[in-house]
N, C-alpha and C positions, 0 to 999 in steps of 0.2 A: 483612398486606401492604398498604402504603399507597401514595399517590401518590409519596412521596419515594423509596421503593424502586424503583418503576417508572421514575421520572425518572433515578435513578442507573443503572439497567440500560440505559435508552435511551442515556445517555452512554457507557457501556462498549461497547455494540454499534455506536455510530457510530465509535468509535476502534479497537476491537479487531475490527471487522468493517465491513460496509457498510450498517449500519442494519438495522432490523427493523420489521415491522408490530406494532401494539399487542398483538395476541393473543400473539405470540411473546414480547414484552417481559413480559407478565403471567406467562407460563409459566416463563420464565427467572427472574424475580423470585421466583416461588413456590419455586423450587429454592434460592434464596439467592445472594448476590453472590459469595462466595468459592468456592462449588461451581461456579458458572458460569465463573469465571475458570479453575479447574482443568480444566473440560471443554474450554474454548477452547484451553488450553495443551497438551492431549493429544488431538489429532485422531485419533491411532492407535487410541484407545478408542471412537471415535464409531461407533455402530451405525446412525445415520441417514445412509445413503449415497445419493448421487445416482445416477439411472439413466443413466449416461453412455453405456451401450450404445445406449439409445434415441436419444440425440443423434447418435451416430456412424452409426446406421442411417439416420437422417433426413438429416443433413448428410453426404452421401457424400464431400464434398470434405475432411472431417476424416480420412478413411481414410488411415492411414500419415502423416498430418499433412504432406502434400505442400503444402498451402496452408491458409489460414483459421485459423492458430493464434491470432491476436488474437481472432477471434470465439469460438473454443473457450474461450479464457481468460476472456473476458467472461461467457460462459454459466456457467462454473464459479463465478465471483465472485457471480453472481446466485443460484445455486441450491445452492451447497455449504452444508451445515450447519456445516462446519468453517471458519467465517468467518475466524478468526485465521490459519489456515494460508494462505488466499488473500491476506489482508492482508499477511502477512509476505513472501509471494512477491513482491507488488508493491513492498514496502519494499526488499527486496534488489535487485530489478530496477532500482530507481532509484539504487542506490549501486554495485553491481557491474555496471556498465553494458556491454551490448553492443547493437548495432543491426543490424536486418535490412537497413538501407540499405547496409551493407557486406557482411555475411556472406551474405545472399541464400540462406539455406538454412533454411526454416521447420522442417524436420524436426530440424535440429541445434539451432535455437533452442528448439523444444518440449522437447527433452531437457534443455536448460539450465534451463528453468522448472520442469520436474519435479524436477530436482536441488535447486532452491531451495525447493520445497515440502517435500522430504524432509529437507534439512539446515538449513532456515531457523530452526529453534528448538532446535538442538543446540549443539554446541561451536563457538565462533567460529573456533578454530584449525582444526577439521576443515572448516568452511565455506571458509576461505581456501585450504586444500589442494585442495578440490574445484573451486573456481572457477579455481585456477591450472592444473588439469588439464582444464578444460572446453574442448572443441574450439571452441565459438563464441568464447570469450574468447581462446584461443591464436591464432585467426585474426584476431579483431577488433583486438587490440593487438600483432599481428605477432610474437608470440614464436616462431612457427614459422619466422620469418626470422632468428632470433637464433642465432648459431653461435659455437662456440669460436674465439676469435681475431677474431671480427667480430660483436660483440654488438649487438643492437637494444635500446635502453633503454626502449622504450615501456611494456612491461608492468612492469618494475621500478619505473619512475617512478610509474605510476598506482597500483600496489599500495601504495606508501608515501603518496602524496599524497591519493588519493581513495578507497581501499578500506580503509585500516586506521588510519593515524596522523594524516594531515593535515599541512600544511606546517609549522605551528608551534602552540605553546601558550603562553599567558601572555607573549606578546611575544618568545618565543625559537623558533628553528628546531628542528624535530624531527629533522632528518637533513641530510646534506650531499650535494653532487653526487657525491662519491666513494662514498657509501653507495648512491646510485642505480646507479652502475656495478657495484659489487660485488654488489648484489642481482640485477641483470640477468645477471651471470656465473653466479650460482648456478642460474639457470633455463635455462641453455643445455642443449640436449638434450631439453627438454620440447616436444614437437611433436604433430602430428596425423598419423593414418595415411593419410588421403586428403584431398585439397583440398576446398574449399568454393567453388562448388557441386561436387557429387560426380560429375561426368561423367568418364568414360563409364560409371560403375558403376551409375548410377541414384540415386534419392533415398532415401538412408538416412543415419542420423546418422554424422557423422565420429566418430572415437574417439581417445582420448589414446594417444600413443606416446612412449616414452623411448628416446632414442638415446645410449647411453653413450659411443660414439665421438665424439659431438659435444658432450659435456659438459665444461666447463672444470673440471678437478679439481685445479687449483692452489689454494694457500692464499689465503684472502680475509679482509679485515677489514671487518666490517659492524656499525655501531652500537656500536663499542667492543669487539666480540668478534672473535677471530681463530681461524680453523680452515679445514678443507677442507669448506666448506659446500655443501650442495645446496639446492634450493628449500624443502624441508620444514624444514631447519635455520634458514633465514632466517625462515620464518613463525613458528617457535617463538620466535625472538628478538623478532620484532615483537610477538607476543602478550604478552610480558613487560613491554612498555613502558607507563608511566603515560599517555603520549600516546594509546595505543590505547584504553585504558579511557575516557579523556575523549572521544575521537572517537566511539566507539560510543554512549556515554551521551548525547551531545548530539544525535546522530541520533535516538535513541529519544525524547528529549524533544521534538524538533521534529515528529516523526511522530505521536506519541501524546498529547502534553500540550498544547503551545502553540507558536505560530510563533516560531522562533529567527531570529537573523541568518543570512544565507546562508553556506554553507561557506567560500567564499574569504576571508571576513573573520574566521574563527574564531581565527586566530593573535593578533589584536589586540583582539578583542571578547570580553569575558568572558561566560559563560553568564548568562542572565537569572534563573536559579534555581540558584545554586551549591550550595545544600544538597541539592537533589534530585539534581543531577549527581554530587555526592560520594557520595550513597547508592548510586547505580547503579555508580559506579566501585568502591566497596568490594565490592559484590556480584559484580562482574566477576571480581575477584581471589579472593574467598572461594569462589566456585563453580567456580573453574578455567575461566573464560571461558565459562560456560554461559549461552546466550541465554535459555532458558526461565526460568532462575532470576532473571535480571535483569527479565524481563517480569513475573514473579509479584510481585516487590518493587514494581515500578512501578505495576501495576494496583491493588494493595492499599494504596497510599500515599494519604495525604490530599492530597498535591500533585496527583495524578491526579484523584481524586474531586472536587476543588474547581475543576478547570480546565475547566469547561463552557463551550462556545462561545468557546474561546480560540485556535482555529486555523481558517483558511479551508479549506474542502473543496476538494480537487483535482478536476479534471474527471472522472477515473475514479470517484472517490468520489461525485461528484454524479450521474453517469449511473446507475451501478450502484445507488446508494442510492435513487434515484427509482424505478427498475424494481422493486426489492424492495418499496418502499412500496406501489406500485399493484398489484403482483401480476402484472406482465407478464413474458413469456418464462419462465414456469415449465415450459413444454413447448416442444419445437421447432415452428417454423412458418416460413414464408418471410419474408424481409426483414430478417434479423438483421444483415446487413452495414451497414445504415444506423445501427445502434446504435454500432458501432465508429467509424463516420465522425463521429458526434456528439462523441465523446471527442476525436478528432483535431482537429476544428475548434475545440474549446474549449482546445486547447493541450497535450494529453497523448495520445500515440499509443503503444499497447502495442507493444513490440518496437522502438520507434524513439525513445529519448531523444535530445534535441537534440545531446548531446555525451557524452563519457565522464564528464563532471561530473554528468550526470543532469539532472533537472528542478529549476529554482528554484521555491520554494514560497511560501506565504503570499500577500502582496499581489501578488506577481508573477504569480499565476494570473489576475489581473483586469485587463482593459483594456476600452475601449469596445466592441470587437467581441465578445470572448469573453463579456463580461457579458451582453450582449443575447442571445447564443446560449444561454447557460446558463439565464437566466430563462425564455426562450421554451420551451426543452425541458421544464423542470420544470412550468411553468404548463400547457402543452399536455397533459401526462399527468395532473396532479392535477385538471384541469378536465374530464376524460373520465369520466363516471359509469358507463361500461360496464366499467371495470376493476374486478376483484373487490376490490382493496384500498380503492378509493374507495367502493364499495358498502358495505363493512364500516364505514367511517367514518360514512356516512350512517345506517346502521342503528343503530350505537352511539349516535349523537346522538339519533335518534328514540326509542330505548328509554328515554331519560331522562324522558320524559313527553310529554303531548299538546301542550305548548307549550314554547317556548324563548325566552329573552330575547336581545336583541342581544349583551349581554356573555356570556351563556351560549354563544352560537354561536361567538364569537371564542375564548373560553377553551377550549371543547370541541375546536375544530379544532387549537389549539396543543397541547393535551394529546395528541390522537390522532396528531399528526405526530411525537411524541416529546418532549413537554414542552418545546417551544420557548418562549423568552421574548422579549418585545418591549420597546422603550422605552415610557415612558408616553405619549409623543406618538403613536407609531405605533399603540399599543394603542387609544387613544381615537379615533383616526381610523377604525380598523376597526369599532369599536363604533358610531360615528356612521353609517358606511356601512350596517351591518346594520340600524340603526334606520330609515334612509331607505328601505331596500329592502322594509321591511314584513314581515320574517320574524317568525313567531310560532308558527304551527301546524306540528308535525312530520309530520302526515299529509297535508299539502297537496301537490298535484301538483308545485308549483314548489319544494318544500323541497330535493330533491337539487341543483337548480340553485343555490339560495342557498348550500348547503354547498360546492359545487365553486367557485363564485365567491370565497367567503371563502378557501378553500385557495389559489386562484390569487393572491389579494392578499397572503397571508402569505408565500408562497414568493418573491414579488417584493421583499420587504423586505431591507434590508441584513443584518438579523440572521440570515436564513436562509442566508446565504453561509457561516456558521460551523458547525462541528461541535463 
């Protein structure tokens, strides 16, 4: 097992998870890359469980998820060994969007996130059926207000435009306004058993209800097919479309491989890597719409392995990745709400995407205010030698020998952060800084301070914005 194997594992864990400390990277690299991919793809086989009961006993506000679902979600992202499951939950939360700003029922939103964890790596068809029956979605996009003879088009439109097919592909529209209306007709009668908020019944999750008397059971024509369609029939037709394979494949590429153009421009903007997109499209149909199979093909591809530092980390990735690196919040303690607030102020708030379109990604994560907030948060944490993860970095560097060269300090810190790479100019600037600081002896009292300062300088570079 060499540095190349660990560097590749660091890349996988940044993309298929929220990063990992060097010790975990070594352990996973020792198992092998393909075996680690399979382990990530099958969280149901994972014997390394979080003690969520401890968290729920400590954070009593988690009880019944009446409130603090964002904090609970962040705690799971930090501590779950099933990192891909949490990453996929966030992925779908940014596509199949609902927002607490409207639903105002944490307990129902929690049930939706649990569904995304359960279904997020299975059949895309099954996932679309589940989100179409999800009470938070039914309320958020007003399908509970859509009735036979008086349809509400919101859900039908967003199912086609933002959840499955996209407006167009290769310069052509994927559907018509009539398709939107016929789609909405197929989902009449799909509603919820109680309103959100759930007064006067108390705080418990709303549930799906089907009202056959309110379903439009007349003949419909949708995407060239004619029949007495219901919602599941419509989803079956959607999943058969080449546009759906393209839409999901481009989302996977943008989330796991490299920053793509933003979704609204996909109709007229071709994929940046058509060969990889075609590979994913083919697997979508070959596997009968199986998300896990598509991810397996993607993670084992050369396109994925060679795309290191090709996408800008989102705020949640930044915050959670930093906390996993330094080893903070591995157990409950007071003050966790502030962690959620950091993500929010960087531009990404769990349970509150800015619109049903989700979050714009890539360079749109960065502006003057959020960049300063991001760098300050990371630098404050990596500069604190009381954190166990930073102590581990100091000890690993000290174990290399009684002295360390300026270049050895820079390269060692880059390696232990996950094999990050700098431009020649930035690398030389950091080496020169280390030389001027006089670092040499690893057993000197000031050595931890030299290490923490170097870590702070690295995380403030442009290169560290990328995963």
